[in-house]
DOMIBA-644476 format. One record per residue (C-alpha): residue number from 1; y, x, z. Coordinates in steps of 0.25 Angstrom, whole numbers. Layout:
REM DOMIBA-644476
num / v / u / w
NUM / Y / X / Z
...
This chain:
REM DOMIBA-644476
num / v / u / w
1 / 0 / 0 / 0
2 / 13 / 6 / -4
3 / 25 / 6 / 5
4 / 39 / 2 / -2
5 / 48 / 13 / -2
6 / 61 / 10 / 5
7 / 73 / 16 / -3
8 / 85 / 18 / 6
9 / 98 / 15 / -1
10 / 113 / 16 / 2
11 / 119 / 3 / 6
12 / 128 / -2 / -5
13 / 126 / 10 / -14
14 / 112 / 8 / -19
15 / 101 / 19 / -19
16 / 105 / 34 / -18
17 / 107 / 40 / -31
18 / 107 / 54 / -37
19 / 116 / 63 / -28
20 / 128 / 69 / -36
21 / 140 / 76 / -31
22 / 152 / 67 / -29
23 / 163 / 67 / -40
24 / 175 / 73 / -34
25 / 187 / 80 / -38
26 / 196 / 89 / -31
27 / 211 / 85 / -28
28 / 216 / 95 / -38
29 / 208 / 89 / -49
30 / 213 / 75 / -48
31 / 224 / 78 / -58
32 / 214 / 80 / -69
33 / 209 / 66 / -67
34 / 223 / 59 / -70
35 / 224 / 50 / -81
36 / 236 / 49 / -91
37 / 240 / 35 / -88
38 / 253 / 30 / -95
39 / 261 / 18 / -94
40 / 254 / 5 / -96
41 / 260 / -6 / -105
42 / 265 / -10 / -119
43 / 270 / 1 / -128
44 / 284 / -5 / -132
45 / 288 / 7 / -140
46 / 293 / 21 / -139
47 / 305 / 27 / -131
48 / 316 / 36 / -135
49 / 307 / 48 / -133
50 / 296 / 42 / -142
51 / 287 / 39 / -130
52 / 279 / 26 / -129
53 / 287 / 15 / -120
54 / 277 / 7 / -113
55 / 281 / -7 / -106
56 / 271 / -11 / -95
57 / 273 / -26 / -98
58 / 260 / -31 / -91
59 / 262 / -29 / -76
60 / 256 / -35 / -63
61 / 270 / -39 / -59
62 / 280 / -48 / -66
63 / 287 / -42 / -78
64 / 299 / -48 / -85
65 / 304 / -41 / -98
66 / 317 / -45 / -106
67 / 318 / -41 / -120
68 / 332 / -43 / -127
69 / 327 / -40 / -141
70 / 319 / -45 / -153
71 / 307 / -53 / -155
72 / 300 / -41 / -162
73 / 300 / -32 / -150
74 / 295 / -44 / -141
75 / 283 / -46 / -151
76 / 280 / -31 / -151
77 / 280 / -31 / -136
78 / 271 / -44 / -136
79 / 261 / -38 / -146
80 / 260 / -25 / -138
81 / 258 / -32 / -125
82 / 247 / -40 / -131
83 / 240 / -28 / -135
84 / 240 / -23 / -121
85 / 232 / -35 / -117
86 / 243 / -44 / -112
87 / 244 / -59 / -116
88 / 257 / -62 / -123
89 / 264 / -75 / -121
90 / 276 / -78 / -130
91 / 285 / -89 / -125
92 / 294 / -92 / -138
93 / 302 / -102 / -145
94 / 299 / -95 / -159
95 / 284 / -95 / -159
96 / 284 / -92 / -174
97 / 290 / -78 / -171
98 / 278 / -75 / -163
99 / 266 / -82 / -170
100 / 264 / -70 / -180
101 / 262 / -61 / -168
102 / 252 / -71 / -162
103 / 244 / -72 / -175
104 / 244 / -57 / -176
105 / 239 / -55 / -162
106 / 227 / -65 / -165
107 / 232 / -79 / -164
108 / 231 / -88 / -152
109 / 224 / -82 / -140
110 / 227 / -68 / -145
111 / 235 / -65 / -132
112 / 249 / -69 / -138
113 / 253 / -84 / -135
114 / 265 / -91 / -139
115 / 272 / -102 / -131
116 / 284 / -111 / -132
117 / 296 / -108 / -123
118 / 293 / -113 / -110
119 / 278 / -116 / -112
120 / 271 / -103 / -108
121 / 260 / -107 / -98
122 / 255 / -99 / -87
123 / 248 / -87 / -92
124 / 239 / -82 / -80
125 / 242 / -67 / -82
126 / 233 / -57 / -75
127 / 231 / -42 / -75
128 / 220 / -44 / -85
129 / 228 / -54 / -94
130 / 243 / -50 / -93
131 / 253 / -59 / -100
132 / 266 / -55 / -107
133 / 276 / -67 / -109
134 / 286 / -65 / -120
135 / 297 / -75 / -119
136 / 304 / -77 / -133
137 / 313 / -88 / -129
138 / 326 / -85 / -135
139 / 339 / -81 / -129
140 / 338 / -91 / -117
141 / 323 / -91 / -113
142 / 320 / -102 / -102
143 / 314 / -99 / -89
144 / 299 / -95 / -92
145 / 288 / -103 / -87
146 / 279 / -90 / -86
147 / 286 / -79 / -78
148 / 283 / -64 / -77
149 / 272 / -62 / -66
150 / 260 / -53 / -63
151 / 254 / -49 / -76
152 / 264 / -57 / -84
153 / 276 / -51 / -90
154 / 287 / -59 / -97
155 / 296 / -53 / -109
156 / 308 / -61 / -112
157 / 314 / -59 / -126
158 / 329 / -61 / -128
159 / 335 / -59 / -142
160 / 348 / -55 / -136
161 / 356 / -55 / -123
162 / 356 / -70 / -120
163 / 363 / -76 / -107
164 / 349 / -76 / -100
165 / 346 / -61 / -103
166 / 353 / -55 / -91
167 / 344 / -64 / -81
168 / 332 / -60 / -89
169 / 335 / -45 / -89
170 / 338 / -46 / -74
171 / 324 / -51 / -70
172 / 317 / -42 / -81
173 / 309 / -30 / -77
174 / 312 / -24 / -91
175 / 322 / -27 / -102
176 / 321 / -24 / -116
177 / 334 / -23 / -125
178 / 335 / -22 / -140
179 / 347 / -21 / -148
180 / 358 / -30 / -143
181 / 373 / -31 / -145
182 / 383 / -22 / -138
183 / 387 / -34 / -129
184 / 373 / -37 / -125
185 / 371 / -22 / -123
186 / 382 / -21 / -113
187 / 376 / -33 / -105
188 / 362 / -27 / -106
189 / 367 / -14 / -102
190 / 374 / -19 / -89
191 / 362 / -28 / -85
192 / 352 / -17 / -87
193 / 361 / -5 / -82
194 / 360 / 2 / -95
195 / 367 / 15 / -98
196 / 379 / 14 / -108
197 / 371 / 22 / -118
198 / 359 / 12 / -117
199 / 369 / 0 / -118
200 / 376 / 5 / -130
201 / 363 / 8 / -137
202 / 357 / -7 / -136
203 / 365 / -12 / -148
204 / 360 / -1 / -157
205 / 345 / -2 / -154
206 / 337 / -2 / -166
207 / 326 / -12 / -169
208 / 314 / -10 / -160
209 / 321 / -2 / -149
210 / 322 / -9 / -135
211 / 328 / -4 / -123
212 / 318 / -7 / -111
213 / 325 / -6 / -98
214 / 326 / -10 / -84
215 / 339 / -7 / -75
216 / 333 / 7 / -72
217 / 325 / 11 / -84
218 / 327 / 10 / -99
219 / 320 / 14 / -112
220 / 323 / 13 / -127
221 / 310 / 9 / -134
222 / 307 / 8 / -149
223 / 295 / 0 / -154
224 / 287 / 6 / -165
225 / 279 / -6 / -170
226 / 265 / -4 / -174
227 / 261 / -7 / -188
228 / 254 / -20 / -183
229 / 267 / -24 / -176
230 / 276 / -21 / -188
231 / 266 / -29 / -197
232 / 267 / -41 / -188
233 / 281 / -40 / -182
234 / 289 / -32 / -193
235 / 298 / -21 / -190
236 / 306 / -20 / -177
237 / 318 / -29 / -176
238 / 328 / -33 / -165
239 / 331 / -47 / -171
240 / 322 / -58 / -177
C-alpha cells in the first residue's frame, strides 16, 4: 500500500520553484532604466524653433479652450484629437460644414458626432472613453448643456472677438488666437497680458498660425497639415 506524498507549499504563493537570484540593480544603475517620455496629447503644429507643439487636451480635470480663429483650425484639432482615441462631439449651427469631416472619418458611429446647438446629450466620459466637445455656435454661443468635466474638454470656436469673448477667455484654461484686427489685438493683449510685440503681431499672422496662450505662457504655433488633412479640408485659411 503506497502512502500519499505530502508536498508542502508556501501559503499564497504555490509550490516552491527553481531557485534563482533576485533581479536587483544598484542605485547608481537606476538612471539606465529611465524611459524617454515626452508630452502626451495632440500635436497641434510646430513652434518657432520647429519643435512639435503638443496640446494635452484630454485630461482628468475640467479643461476649457477658447479659439478665436477659423473653422479650418478647429477641424484639424478635432481630427487629431479623434486620432488619439477621444470621442469628438460637435455642437454646431452649420452641420453642412462638418458633414464631410464625419464622412471621411467613417460616418455615423465613427467617433465624431454632430448635434444642433443646445441639443448635446450627456456623454458619459471616462478615462477609457474621453470626450472633446467642439462648440461651433457662432459669435454668441449660448450656455452649453454639456460643460467641461473630468475627461471631457470643451473647445469653443469664435470667429472674432465678440461681446462674449472676454468672459469665455477669463474662464478658459487655454486661449488660441489667430489673425485679428488691430483693435481686437489691443483688447486681447490687455485680457491675456501679452507683451507689446506679441500684441502687434496678431493682425499680421499668416493663415495656419495660432498664438496659444495663458496669462503666463504663450507660444506661436504653425499647423502643417498632412496630405490627408489637406485633401479633406483644403489649405490653411483664417476665414471660411
